[in-house]
PAVEXVO-700942 format. One line per field, with one value per atom (N, C-alpha, C): residue in three letters; chain; atom name; x, y, z. Coordinates in steps of 0.001 Angstrom, whole numbers. Each point is the difference from the previous one (the first is absolute). Layout:
N
type c(ALA,...)
mol c(A,...)
atom c(CA,...)
xx c(X,...)
yy c(Y,...)
zz c(Z,...)
This chain:
81
type c(MET,MET,MET,PHE,PHE,PHE,LEU,LEU,LEU,TYR,TYR,TYR,VAL,VAL,VAL,ARG,ARG,ARG,ALA,ALA,ALA,LEU,LEU,LEU,SER,SER,SER,ALA,ALA,ALA,LEU,LEU,LEU,GLY,GLY,GLY,ARG,ARG,ARG,ILE,ILE,ILE,PRO,PRO,PRO,LEU,LEU,LEU,VAL,VAL,VAL,THR,THR,THR,VAL,VAL,VAL,ALA,ALA,ALA,ALA,ALA,ALA,SER,SER,SER,ILE,ILE,ILE,ASN,ASN,ASN,ALA,ALA,ALA,GLY,GLY,GLY,ALA,ALA,ALA,ASN,ASN,ASN,LEU,LEU,LEU,ILE,ILE,ILE,LEU,LEU,LEU,ASP,ASP,ASP,TRP,TRP,TRP,ILE,ILE,ILE,MET,MET,MET,THR,THR,THR,SER,SER,SER,ILE,ILE,ILE,TYR,TYR,TYR,GLY,GLY,GLY,LEU,LEU,LEU,ILE,ILE,ILE,GLY,GLY,GLY,ILE,ILE,ILE,GLY,GLY,GLY,LEU,LEU,LEU,ALA,ALA,ALA,THR,THR,THR,SER,SER,SER,ILE,ILE,ILE,THR,THR,THR,TYR,TYR,TYR,LEU,LEU,LEU,VAL,VAL,VAL,VAL,VAL,VAL,ALA,ALA,ALA,LEU,LEU,LEU,PHE,PHE,PHE,LEU,LEU,LEU,ALA,ALA,ALA,VAL,VAL,VAL,TYR,TYR,TYR,PHE,PHE,PHE,ASP,ASP,ASP,LYS,LYS,LYS,LEU,LEU,LEU,THR,THR,THR,SER,SER,SER,GLU,GLU,GLU,SER,SER,SER,ALA,ALA,ALA,LEU,LEU,LEU,CYS,CYS,CYS,ILE,ILE,ILE,LYS,LYS,LYS,SER,SER,SER,LYS,LYS,LYS,ASP,ASP,ASP,HIS,HIS,HIS,VAL,VAL,VAL,VAL,VAL,VAL)
mol c(A,A,A,A,A,A,A,A,A,A,A,A,A,A,A,A,A,A,A,A,A,A,A,A,A,A,A,A,A,A,A,A,A,A,A,A,A,A,A,A,A,A,A,A,A,A,A,A,A,A,A,A,A,A,A,A,A,A,A,A,A,A,A,A,A,A,A,A,A,A,A,A,A,A,A,A,A,A,A,A,A,A,A,A,A,A,A,A,A,A,A,A,A,A,A,A,A,A,A,A,A,A,A,A,A,A,A,A,A,A,A,A,A,A,A,A,A,A,A,A,A,A,A,A,A,A,A,A,A,A,A,A,A,A,A,A,A,A,A,A,A,A,A,A,A,A,A,A,A,A,A,A,A,A,A,A,A,A,A,A,A,A,A,A,A,A,A,A,A,A,A,A,A,A,A,A,A,A,A,A,A,A,A,A,A,A,A,A,A,A,A,A,A,A,A,A,A,A,A,A,A,A,A,A,A,A,A,A,A,A,A,A,A,A,A,A,A,A,A,A,A,A,A,A,A,A,A,A,A,A,A,A,A,A,A,A,A,A,A,A,A,A,A)
atom c(N,CA,C,N,CA,C,N,CA,C,N,CA,C,N,CA,C,N,CA,C,N,CA,C,N,CA,C,N,CA,C,N,CA,C,N,CA,C,N,CA,C,N,CA,C,N,CA,C,N,CA,C,N,CA,C,N,CA,C,N,CA,C,N,CA,C,N,CA,C,N,CA,C,N,CA,C,N,CA,C,N,CA,C,N,CA,C,N,CA,C,N,CA,C,N,CA,C,N,CA,C,N,CA,C,N,CA,C,N,CA,C,N,CA,C,N,CA,C,N,CA,C,N,CA,C,N,CA,C,N,CA,C,N,CA,C,N,CA,C,N,CA,C,N,CA,C,N,CA,C,N,CA,C,N,CA,C,N,CA,C,N,CA,C,N,CA,C,N,CA,C,N,CA,C,N,CA,C,N,CA,C,N,CA,C,N,CA,C,N,CA,C,N,CA,C,N,CA,C,N,CA,C,N,CA,C,N,CA,C,N,CA,C,N,CA,C,N,CA,C,N,CA,C,N,CA,C,N,CA,C,N,CA,C,N,CA,C,N,CA,C,N,CA,C,N,CA,C,N,CA,C,N,CA,C,N,CA,C,N,CA,C,N,CA,C,N,CA,C,N,CA,C,N,CA,C,N,CA,C,N,CA,C)
xx c(1047,-1103,644,1520,718,250,70,583,-587,-1052,-1308,-567,475,5,719,1532,1072,-92,-471,-296,-929,-1359,-1407,-60,861,616,750,1456,473,-450,-1305,-933,-1004,39,-1091,-1100,-414,-1328,22,1019,-375,-1228,-1496,-1015,-791,483,-253,787,999,732,-563,-546,-760,-609,-1119,-1328,476,716,811,520,317,944,-1874,-652,-1104,-1385,8,-459,867,995,1309,-350,-128,-198,-1293,-1199,-1401,-68,-249,-294,813,1588,345,-295,-206,-1187,-920,-1471,-723,-167,1525,447,-69,1226,312,-1127,-738,-1788,-303,-412,-738,1053,1331,296,722,452,126,-633,-1683,-923,-470,836,-350,1771,619,1139,1841,-246,262,1331,1106,1362,498,-706,-24,-776,-305,-1828,1056,1246,642,605,28,1537,-1137,-742,-628,-628,-167,-1129,666,1675,1205,705,-815,693,-974,-1055,-737,220,-343,101,1325,896,1145,-236,-406,-592,-136,-1775,-1150,728,975,330,959,1123,868,-1475,-224,-788,-420,-887,-157,765,975,1404,614,-210,340,-358,-1119,-1319,556,-582,291,746,1243,1299,388,-708,120,-627,-1460,-1047,883,381,868,1183,569,1955,-1019,-1263,60,-904,-713,-390,739,1451,1008,761,143,689,-1207,-750,-1072,140,165,468,990,1369,1497,-340,-413,-414,-872,-1025,-650,504,1917,-66,980,680,981,-761,-989,-450,-896,589,-847,1312,1060,1479,811)
yy c(-1173,953,1499,-1030,1874,572,-742,193,440,11,561,1513,433,629,1503,-898,1004,-149,-555,572,530,-349,987,1503,130,1712,283,-495,438,27,-543,984,565,777,1418,-1237,-881,-380,-321,1749,-141,-408,788,125,-1907,-332,-1459,-1819,770,-109,88,1501,308,-633,-772,-123,-1547,-306,-2030,305,1054,-425,530,404,701,-1027,-976,-992,-1022,-486,-1377,610,1292,527,-469,744,-913,-1120,-1488,-641,-628,-31,-236,168,998,149,-337,-3,-1009,-1717,-184,-1526,-867,1319,-196,-110,268,599,-1878,-105,-1135,-1453,329,-1660,-271,1116,-102,-566,403,-475,-1113,-889,-1204,-786,264,-512,97,1104,920,1054,-576,261,-294,-730,-900,130,690,1107,1328,770,1526,-968,-635,-775,304,-1038,-489,1110,1075,1026,596,334,471,26,-1368,-636,80,-479,753,977,1152,1380,-161,-670,651,-391,-1247,-931,635,587,935,1176,603,2349,-967,-704,-1150,282,-1135,-174,1220,491,1851,242,382,1029,-1173,-1021,-516,129,-239,134,1127,1535,1047,678,-831,-113,-539,-1273,-531,683,819,522,843,1159,1348,267,-1637,-898,-436,141,-787,906,1093,952,1157,463,-161,312,-1798,-632,-159,99,52,1662,813,1425,-83,-362,-649,-938,-811,-1035,749,943,709,1497,142,1774,-1127,-901,-579,-385,-596,-289,1668,777,1544,365,-229,774,-534)
zz c(-59,346,-581,881,-53,-899,-1281,-889,-1233,68,-672,745,1102,358,-143,-138,-704,-1257,-737,-1339,-436,1474,-822,272,861,175,-238,-1033,-306,-2365,273,-1047,597,1138,123,1056,167,232,1470,346,1756,766,-995,696,44,-934,96,858,97,1990,1142,-169,1765,-322,-1047,549,-762,-109,344,1728,804,1127,1184,-1324,1336,55,-1310,-190,1459,-779,1502,1089,1084,976,845,-1501,969,-181,-1322,397,971,-172,906,2077,133,1146,568,-1856,706,26,-1255,36,1764,-49,1764,621,94,1133,49,-1228,195,-579,-172,603,1108,312,1254,1212,109,226,-321,-961,-393,184,73,-604,1129,866,1041,-698,969,-614,-1677,-285,-1147,-1042,-486,-183,-392,194,-55,-1027,592,-1238,-1854,243,-1437,-86,811,-961,-180,637,-774,-1494,118,-975,-1947,848,-724,-309,318,-127,-1247,843,-1342,-945,-523,-1011,-1103,424,-643,-402,906,-761,-489,101,-1260,-1116,-159,-1380,-202,107,-157,-874,1047,-624,-1242,-477,-479,-1773,295,-1020,34,387,-354,-558,519,-1172,-1292,-333,-1217,-943,989,-775,-871,619,-164,-914,496,-1252,-869,-570,-1121,-767,1015,-1316,-435,602,-306,-519,-347,-882,-1813,628,-1878,-208,758,-553,-1408,1139,219,-2368,436,-1047,-1495,-137,50,-871,660,-824,-846,196,-903,-491,-743,-1069,-672,631,-960,-544,782,-754,-1383)
């Protein structure tokens, strides 16, 4: 996830990184509360892992979409020239 955050920041997508961090914090708090009552301390670790995975997938999908769009723009410019 760290690499996606760095890459998206370099591409100027800081608001997206902020949204992802907010989703991460909110989902982690909610899952911690739910899973602690069910599994105890192990639930906190599970909630953190699940939240990390979801946010990492969100950033990976968005990064892939962003880079494939820019690759299409580069290819179309190559064909025009």
